[in-house]
C-alpha positions as CSV (number, residue, x, y, z in Angstrom):
1,M,24.5,13.9,-19.3
2,R,24.0,13.4,-23.0
3,R,21.0,11.2,-22.2
4,Y,19.4,13.8,-20.1
5,S,20.1,16.5,-22.8
6,F,18.4,14.2,-25.4
7,F,15.2,14.0,-23.3
8,I,15.2,17.7,-22.6
9,L,15.5,18.4,-26.4
10,L,12.8,15.9,-27.0
11,F,10.5,17.5,-24.4
12,F,11.0,21.0,-25.9
13,Y,10.5,19.7,-29.4
14,S,7.2,18.0,-28.3
15,I,6.0,21.3,-26.7
16,T,6.9,23.3,-29.9
17,Y,5.2,20.7,-32.1
18,L,2.0,20.7,-30.0
19,N,1.9,24.5,-29.9
20,A,2.3,24.6,-33.7
21,Q,-0.5,22.2,-34.1
22,S,-2.8,24.1,-31.7
23,A,-1.9,27.4,-33.4
24,N,-3.4,26.1,-36.7
25,P,-6.2,23.7,-35.7
26,A,-7.5,21.4,-38.5
27,F,-11.3,20.7,-38.5
28,T,-13.0,17.8,-40.1
29,L,-16.5,18.5,-41.4
30,S,-18.1,16.9,-38.3
31,E,-15.9,18.8,-36.0
32,A,-16.7,22.1,-37.8
33,I,-20.4,21.3,-37.4
34,N,-20.1,20.5,-33.7
35,Y,-18.0,23.7,-33.2
36,A,-20.8,25.7,-34.9
37,Y,-23.4,24.1,-32.7
38,E,-21.6,25.6,-29.7
39,H,-20.4,29.0,-31.1
40,N,-22.8,30.1,-33.8
41,Y,-24.8,33.1,-32.5
42,N,-28.0,32.1,-34.2
43,I,-28.0,28.9,-32.3
44,K,-27.0,30.7,-29.1
45,I,-30.1,33.0,-29.6
46,A,-32.3,29.9,-30.1
47,K,-31.0,28.4,-26.9
48,E,-31.8,31.6,-25.0
49,N,-35.3,31.4,-26.3
50,I,-35.6,28.0,-24.7
51,S,-34.4,29.4,-21.4
52,D,-37.0,32.2,-21.8
53,A,-39.7,29.5,-22.5
54,D,-38.7,27.8,-19.2
55,A,-39.1,31.1,-17.4
56,Q,-42.6,31.6,-19.0
57,I,-43.7,28.2,-17.7
58,I,-42.6,29.2,-14.1
59,E,-44.4,32.6,-14.6
60,R,-47.6,30.9,-15.7
61,R,-47.5,28.4,-12.9
62,A,-46.9,31.1,-10.3
63,T,-50.4,32.6,-11.0
64,G,-52.0,29.5,-9.5
65,I,-49.7,29.2,-6.4
66,P,-50.8,30.9,-3.2
67,T,-49.0,34.2,-2.5
68,L,-48.1,35.6,0.9
69,N,-47.2,39.3,1.3
70,G,-46.2,41.1,4.4
71,T,-47.1,44.8,5.0
72,V,-45.8,47.4,7.5
73,N,-47.4,50.8,7.8
74,F,-46.6,53.6,10.2
75,Q,-48.3,57.0,10.4
76,H,-47.4,60.0,12.6
77,Y,-49.8,62.9,12.4
78,L,-47.9,66.2,12.6
79,K,-51.3,67.8,13.0
80,L,-54.3,65.8,14.0
81,P,-57.4,66.0,11.7
82,I,-60.2,67.8,13.5
83,S,-63.9,67.0,13.3
84,V,-66.7,69.3,14.4
85,L,-69.4,67.7,16.5
86,P,-73.0,68.4,15.6
87,S,-75.2,70.5,18.0
88,Q,-77.1,67.5,19.2
89,F,-74.0,66.5,21.2
90,E,-74.3,69.7,23.2
91,D,-77.9,69.0,24.1
92,I,-77.0,65.5,25.3
93,I,-74.1,66.9,27.5
94,R,-76.3,69.6,29.0
95,A,-79.0,67.1,29.8
96,G,-76.4,65.0,31.8
97,N,-74.7,68.0,33.4
98,G,-77.6,70.0,34.9
99,G,-78.3,72.0,31.7
100,A,-74.8,73.5,31.5
101,L,-71.7,72.6,29.4
102,P,-68.4,71.8,31.2
103,P,-65.8,74.5,31.2
104,D,-63.4,72.5,29.0
105,Y,-66.0,71.5,26.5
106,S,-65.2,72.0,22.8
107,N,-67.1,70.9,19.8
108,Q,-63.8,70.3,17.9
109,V,-62.4,66.8,18.5
110,A,-59.9,64.4,16.9
111,F,-61.0,60.8,16.4
112,V,-57.4,59.5,15.8
113,L,-54.3,59.3,17.9
114,R,-51.0,60.8,16.8
115,N,-49.2,57.5,16.1
116,N,-50.6,54.6,14.2
117,F,-48.6,51.4,13.4
118,N,-49.9,48.4,11.5
119,A,-48.1,45.1,10.6
120,G,-49.9,42.4,8.7
121,L,-49.9,39.3,6.4
122,D,-52.0,38.8,3.3
123,L,-52.5,35.3,1.9
124,N,-54.2,35.0,-1.6
125,A,-54.9,31.8,-3.4
126,L,-56.5,30.9,-6.7
127,I,-59.2,28.3,-6.2
128,F,-60.6,28.0,-9.7
129,D,-59.8,29.6,-13.0
130,G,-60.7,27.7,-16.2
131,S,-57.9,29.3,-18.2
132,Y,-55.1,28.6,-15.7
133,F,-54.3,25.0,-16.7
134,T,-54.9,25.7,-20.4
135,A,-52.4,28.6,-20.2
136,L,-49.9,26.3,-18.4
137,K,-50.2,23.7,-21.1
138,A,-49.8,26.4,-23.7
139,A,-46.6,27.6,-22.0
140,K,-45.2,24.0,-22.2
141,A,-46.3,23.7,-25.8
142,F,-44.4,27.0,-26.5
143,K,-41.3,25.4,-25.0
144,D,-41.7,22.5,-27.5
145,Y,-42.1,25.1,-30.2
146,V,-38.9,26.9,-29.5
147,G,-37.2,23.6,-29.0
148,Q,-38.2,22.6,-32.6
149,E,-37.0,26.0,-33.7
150,L,-33.6,25.2,-32.2
151,I,-33.5,22.0,-34.1
152,A,-34.4,23.8,-37.3
153,Q,-31.7,26.4,-36.6
154,E,-29.1,23.7,-36.0
155,R,-30.1,22.1,-39.3
156,T,-29.7,25.4,-41.1
157,V,-26.3,26.1,-39.5
158,R,-25.2,22.6,-40.3
159,D,-26.1,23.1,-44.0
160,Q,-24.3,26.5,-44.0
161,V,-21.2,24.9,-42.5
162,V,-21.2,22.1,-45.1
163,T,-21.7,24.6,-47.9
164,A,-18.9,26.7,-46.6
165,Y,-16.6,23.7,-46.0
166,L,-16.7,22.5,-49.6
167,P,-15.1,25.4,-51.5
168,P,-11.8,25.1,-49.6
169,L,-11.8,21.4,-50.4
170,I,-12.3,22.1,-54.1
171,V,-9.5,24.7,-54.0
172,D,-7.2,22.1,-52.4
173,E,-8.1,19.6,-55.1
174,N,-7.2,22.1,-57.7
175,L,-3.9,22.9,-56.0
176,I,-3.0,19.3,-55.9
177,I,-3.6,18.9,-59.6
178,L,-1.7,22.1,-60.3
179,A,1.2,21.0,-58.3
180,K,1.3,17.7,-60.3
181,N,1.0,19.6,-63.5
182,I,3.8,22.1,-62.5
183,T,6.1,19.2,-61.8
184,N,5.4,17.7,-65.2
185,I,6.0,21.0,-67.0
186,E,9.2,21.6,-65.1
187,E,10.5,18.2,-66.1
188,M,9.6,18.8,-69.7
189,L,11.0,22.3,-69.6
190,A,14.3,21.0,-68.3
191,E,14.4,18.3,-71.1
192,T,13.4,20.9,-73.8
193,K,16.1,23.3,-72.6
194,A,18.7,20.5,-72.9
195,T,17.4,19.6,-76.3
196,Y,17.5,23.3,-77.4
197,E,21.1,23.6,-76.3
198,A,21.8,20.6,-78.4
199,G,20.2,22.4,-81.3
200,F,17.3,20.0,-81.9
201,V,14.4,22.4,-81.0
202,E,13.7,26.1,-81.3
203,Q,13.6,28.8,-78.7
204,L,9.9,29.0,-79.3
205,D,9.4,25.6,-77.8
206,V,11.2,26.6,-74.6
207,D,9.2,29.9,-74.5
208,R,5.8,28.0,-74.8
209,L,6.7,25.8,-71.9
210,E,7.9,28.7,-69.7
211,L,4.7,30.5,-70.5
212,S,2.6,27.5,-69.5
213,L,4.6,27.2,-66.3
214,A,4.2,30.9,-65.4
215,N,0.4,30.6,-66.0
216,L,0.1,27.6,-63.7
217,K,2.0,29.4,-60.9
218,T,-0.2,32.4,-61.3
219,E,-3.2,30.1,-61.0
220,V,-1.8,28.7,-57.8
221,D,-1.5,32.2,-56.3
222,N,-5.1,33.0,-57.3
223,L,-6.4,29.8,-55.8
224,T,-4.5,30.4,-52.6
225,R,-6.2,33.8,-52.2
226,Q,-9.6,32.2,-53.0
227,K,-9.0,29.6,-50.3
228,D,-8.3,32.3,-47.7
229,L,-11.6,34.0,-48.6
230,A,-13.4,30.7,-48.5
231,L,-11.9,29.9,-45.1
232,N,-13.0,33.3,-43.7
233,Y,-16.6,32.5,-44.7
234,L,-16.3,29.1,-43.0
235,K,-15.1,30.8,-39.8
236,F,-18.0,33.2,-39.9
237,V,-20.7,30.4,-40.1
238,M,-18.9,28.4,-37.5
239,G,-18.6,31.3,-35.1
240,Y,-14.9,31.0,-35.2
241,P,-12.6,34.1,-34.7
242,I,-11.9,35.5,-38.1
243,N,-8.3,36.5,-37.3
244,E,-7.4,33.1,-35.9
245,P,-5.9,30.4,-38.2
246,L,-7.9,27.5,-39.3
247,S,-7.5,24.6,-41.7
248,I,-9.6,21.7,-43.0
249,A,-8.8,18.1,-42.4
250,D,-11.1,16.2,-44.7
251,N,-10.6,15.6,-48.4
252,L,-13.1,15.3,-51.3
253,N,-13.0,11.5,-51.3
254,D,-13.9,11.3,-47.6
255,L,-17.0,13.4,-48.1
256,L,-18.2,12.1,-51.5
257,Q,-20.9,9.6,-50.6
258,L,-23.5,8.5,-53.2
259,A,-27.2,8.5,-52.6
260,T,-29.0,5.3,-51.9
261,D,-32.0,3.9,-53.8
262,E,-34.0,4.8,-50.8
263,D,-33.0,8.4,-51.1
264,L,-34.1,8.5,-54.7
265,T,-37.4,6.5,-54.5
266,T,-38.9,6.6,-51.0
267,P,-42.0,8.7,-50.5
268,V,-41.4,12.0,-48.7
269,N,-41.8,12.0,-44.9
270,Y,-42.7,15.5,-44.0
271,M,-42.0,14.9,-40.3
272,N,-38.3,14.5,-41.1
273,R,-38.2,18.3,-41.8
274,P,-37.7,20.4,-38.7
275,E,-39.6,23.3,-40.1
276,Y,-42.6,21.1,-40.6
277,K,-42.6,20.1,-36.9
278,V,-42.4,23.8,-36.0
279,A,-45.5,24.4,-38.1
280,Q,-47.4,21.5,-36.5
281,T,-46.5,22.8,-33.0
282,G,-47.7,26.3,-34.1
283,I,-51.1,24.8,-34.8
284,K,-51.2,23.3,-31.3
285,L,-50.4,26.8,-29.9
286,H,-53.4,28.3,-31.8
287,E,-55.6,25.6,-30.3
288,Y,-54.5,26.5,-26.8
289,N,-55.0,30.2,-27.6
290,I,-58.6,29.5,-28.6
291,K,-59.3,27.4,-25.5
292,V,-57.8,30.0,-23.2
293,N,-60.1,32.7,-24.5
294,K,-63.1,30.4,-24.3
295,D,-62.2,29.6,-20.7
296,G,-62.3,33.3,-20.0
297,Y,-66.1,33.1,-20.0
298,L,-66.1,30.9,-16.9
299,P,-66.2,32.4,-13.4
300,S,-63.0,32.4,-11.4
301,V,-62.8,32.0,-7.6
302,S,-60.0,33.1,-5.3
303,G,-59.6,33.1,-1.5
304,F,-57.8,35.5,0.8
305,V,-56.8,35.7,4.5
306,N,-55.5,38.9,6.1
307,Y,-54.1,39.3,9.6
308,Q,-53.0,42.6,11.1
309,Y,-51.7,43.8,14.4
310,G,-52.0,47.5,15.0
311,Y,-51.0,50.1,17.6
312,Q,-52.5,53.5,18.2
313,G,-51.3,56.1,20.7
314,N,-50.2,59.7,21.1
315,S,-46.7,58.6,22.1
316,L,-44.6,55.7,20.9
317,F,-43.2,54.6,24.2
318,G,-45.8,55.8,26.6
319,N,-48.7,54.0,28.3
320,D,-51.4,55.9,26.5
321,G,-51.5,53.6,23.5
322,F,-53.1,50.2,22.8
323,W,-52.5,47.3,20.5
324,V,-55.4,45.9,18.4
325,P,-55.3,42.6,16.4
326,T,-57.5,42.2,13.3
327,S,-58.1,39.2,11.1
328,V,-60.3,38.6,8.1
329,A,-60.9,35.8,5.6
330,G,-63.1,35.6,2.5
331,L,-63.8,34.4,-1.0
332,R,-63.8,36.5,-4.2
333,V,-65.8,35.3,-7.2
334,N,-65.4,37.0,-10.5
335,V,-68.2,36.4,-13.0
336,P,-67.7,37.7,-16.5
337,I,-70.9,39.3,-17.8
338,F,-70.0,41.6,-20.7
339,D,-66.6,42.7,-22.0
340,G,-67.7,44.5,-25.2
341,W,-67.1,41.3,-27.3
342,N,-63.4,41.4,-26.5
343,K,-63.0,37.7,-25.9
344,K,-65.2,36.8,-28.9
345,A,-62.9,38.9,-31.2
346,K,-59.8,37.2,-29.7
347,I,-61.3,33.8,-30.3
348,E,-62.1,34.7,-33.9
349,R,-58.6,36.0,-34.5
350,A,-57.1,32.8,-33.0
351,K,-59.3,30.7,-35.3
352,I,-58.3,32.7,-38.4
353,A,-54.6,32.4,-37.4
354,R,-55.1,28.6,-37.1
355,E,-56.7,28.4,-40.5
356,V,-53.9,30.5,-42.1
357,D,-51.3,28.3,-40.6
358,L,-53.1,25.1,-41.8
359,K,-53.0,26.5,-45.3
360,R,-49.4,27.3,-44.9
361,I,-48.7,23.7,-43.8
362,T,-50.4,22.5,-47.0
363,L,-48.3,24.9,-49.0
364,L,-45.2,23.7,-47.1
365,E,-46.0,20.1,-48.0
366,Q,-46.3,21.0,-51.7
367,S,-43.1,22.9,-51.5
368,I,-41.3,19.9,-49.9
369,E,-42.5,17.6,-52.6
370,L,-41.2,20.0,-55.3
371,E,-37.9,20.4,-53.5
372,V,-37.4,16.7,-53.2
373,A,-38.3,16.0,-56.9
374,N,-35.9,18.8,-58.0
375,A,-33.1,17.7,-55.7
376,R,-33.3,14.1,-56.9
377,G,-33.2,15.3,-60.5
378,E,-30.3,17.6,-59.9
379,Y,-28.4,14.8,-58.1
380,L,-28.9,12.3,-61.0
381,T,-27.7,15.0,-63.4
382,A,-24.7,15.7,-61.3
383,L,-23.8,12.0,-61.0
384,E,-24.1,11.5,-64.8
385,R,-21.9,14.6,-65.4
386,T,-19.3,13.4,-62.9
387,N,-19.0,10.0,-64.5
388,S,-18.8,11.6,-68.0
389,Q,-16.1,14.1,-66.8
390,E,-14.1,11.3,-65.2
391,K,-14.0,9.5,-68.6
392,N,-12.9,12.8,-70.2
393,V,-10.0,13.2,-67.8
394,A,-8.8,9.7,-68.6
395,L,-9.0,10.4,-72.3
396,A,-7.3,13.7,-72.0
397,Q,-4.5,12.1,-70.0
398,R,-3.9,9.5,-72.6
399,I,-3.8,12.2,-75.4
400,Y,-1.4,14.2,-73.3
401,D,0.9,11.3,-72.6
402,T,0.9,10.3,-76.3
403,T,1.8,13.9,-77.4
404,Q,4.7,13.9,-74.9
405,I,6.0,10.6,-76.2
406,K,5.8,11.9,-79.8
407,Y,7.4,15.2,-78.9
408,R,10.3,13.5,-77.1
409,S,10.7,11.1,-80.0
410,G,11.0,14.1,-82.4
411,V,7.8,13.3,-84.4
412,G,5.5,15.8,-82.6
413,S,5.4,19.5,-82.2
414,S,5.4,21.7,-79.1
415,I,2.1,23.1,-80.2
416,E,0.5,19.7,-80.0
417,V,1.9,19.3,-76.5
418,T,0.6,22.7,-75.4
419,Q,-2.9,22.0,-76.8
420,A,-3.0,18.6,-75.2
421,E,-1.8,20.2,-71.9
422,Q,-4.6,22.8,-72.0
423,A,-7.2,20.2,-72.8
424,L,-6.0,18.1,-69.9
425,Y,-6.1,21.0,-67.5
426,Q,-9.6,21.9,-68.6
427,S,-10.9,18.4,-68.3
428,Q,-9.3,18.1,-64.8
429,Q,-11.0,21.4,-63.7
430,N,-14.3,20.2,-65.2
431,F,-14.0,16.9,-63.3
432,I,-13.3,18.7,-60.0
433,Q,-16.2,21.1,-60.6
434,A,-18.5,18.1,-61.4
435,R,-17.5,16.4,-58.2
436,Y,-18.2,19.6,-56.3
437,E,-21.6,19.9,-57.9
438,L,-22.3,16.2,-57.0
439,L,-21.4,16.9,-53.4
440,V,-23.6,20.0,-53.3
441,S,-26.5,18.2,-54.9
442,K,-26.1,15.3,-52.4
443,Q,-26.1,17.7,-49.6
444,K,-29.2,19.4,-50.9
445,L,-30.9,16.1,-51.3
446,D,-30.1,15.2,-47.7
447,T,-31.4,18.6,-46.6
448,V,-34.8,18.3,-48.4
449,L,-35.2,14.7,-47.2
450,G,-34.6,15.9,-43.6
451,K,-31.6,13.6,-43.1
């Protein structure tokens, strides 16, 4: 029985543990990026644009596919339309009736019967239209265009997630350092209180350490609130529910990767940048637009077939009516002659738009070159600053350790310890900030290189 109780307790503990883990999911940076790819609304909109482009291709293709329509038409004359016969009809009737008109003769007659019913099929087919295939190619190119926009949007969201992911990491690093420093201060405070009670130090020494400890704890509270704000922004760019808990799983050392020599020296490849591909596809769309309008000068040919079966009669179910089949087929040729220079203006506007975008591509190339040069310079500066701050931390730590030894040996003052402590904290914060700036500069370098 005890054995079963153990397994039951183990089962419920596992369920409780798993629920606790799922209640506060921890995301690595790659997991946060993948989550944003699925839930960020800008990406969702870009994906909807691709679906719309697919629908446009179907719409363009449909204009060249034969169409078949059925028609049904029924008319019942509540009052028949009357026509008046000309006088010549009376002369003809008199001539055939011995010079007299029949008693029931009337010059008012109806040429239609009271009920008319028609059912038919219309088949229309495009035989030739110069702009059709060009428009279809343009629709497919537009799908490529919005596909490149999706890639560019995913890149933008990825950069946003990385940028939002780093501040909570920096806060965590600071909290780790502060926890270590608080432990050191608490140990020294306990030793100083014991020394004070023995009469070897003043109350002022105890007060200084207590003040330092209180300041560190206040800083912990401030950083904790800052982390909550940073996590909220991360949730926003990920498309994650703001009110749901979230934590980060990576640490600064996992993400801190140095740039390679290739990153710092290789000539810029513009095609690695998604926005450059979008611009190139935009030029192709302008080319198709020009060709579509030029093809508008060509004749277009379409064919049609119509078949109808109609009934006419004064009654619907009587024997006085008759059925009549009708069928017709033909070709329709449309020859553009003069449109008030409409197509010419459209062609000119499309050419101007192409030239504008070509100039924008040139400007984009120059901008990319500038961005890469600046990003490489910023990275090297951040790397040098990080190495320098790392040395400063080691030096500040040695000074702090020495002042502690001197203070505990009775040959140093609490003021020296406090000053060394503040210098150590400042150098630690400077080092963390330098590493953060190195991460940011490496991310920026990757972005401008299109990695």
